[in-house]
N, C-alpha and C positions, 0 to 999 in steps of 0.2 A: 315762431312766426318769421324769424330772420331768414329762414330758407325760402320763404315765399317771395322775398324781395330779390333773390338771386335769379337773374334771367337765364333760362335754359334755351338752347337752340331748338327750334321747332321746325321740322321739315315735313312737308306734305309730299307723299309719293303716290304713284298710281295704285299701290297695294295697301297703303295705310299711312301711318304717322311714325316719325322717329323723333323722340323727345329725349334729349340728354343721352343719346346713344342707345336708348331702348326702343324696340319696335313694338308698335301697337297695330291691331287690325283696323281697317278704315271704318268698320261698323261701330267700333268702340274707341273713339278718341279719348285720350287721358284728360282729366279735368283741366290741366293747364292749357290745352289746346282750346277747349270749349270756352274758357275764360278769355283767352286772347282774342278769339273770333268774336265773342260778344262785345268786348271793348271796341274792337275795330268797327263793328256794325253800328254800335251806339255813336261812335265818333262820326261816322258817315251820315247817319240820320240827323244828328245835331247840325252838321254843316248844311245839309239839304233843306232843313226846316227853317233855318234862320237867315 
């Protein structure tokens, strides 16, 4: 689980995603991207609702 704590750079491009130097198609983002986006959205929702 220690690897989960290490931050990887996530870049969104017009063609897909680049996470830690590896390319992914935009239709299939890696789980790290999905988790980061979910956290960001939850944070925004909490700010807006309170």
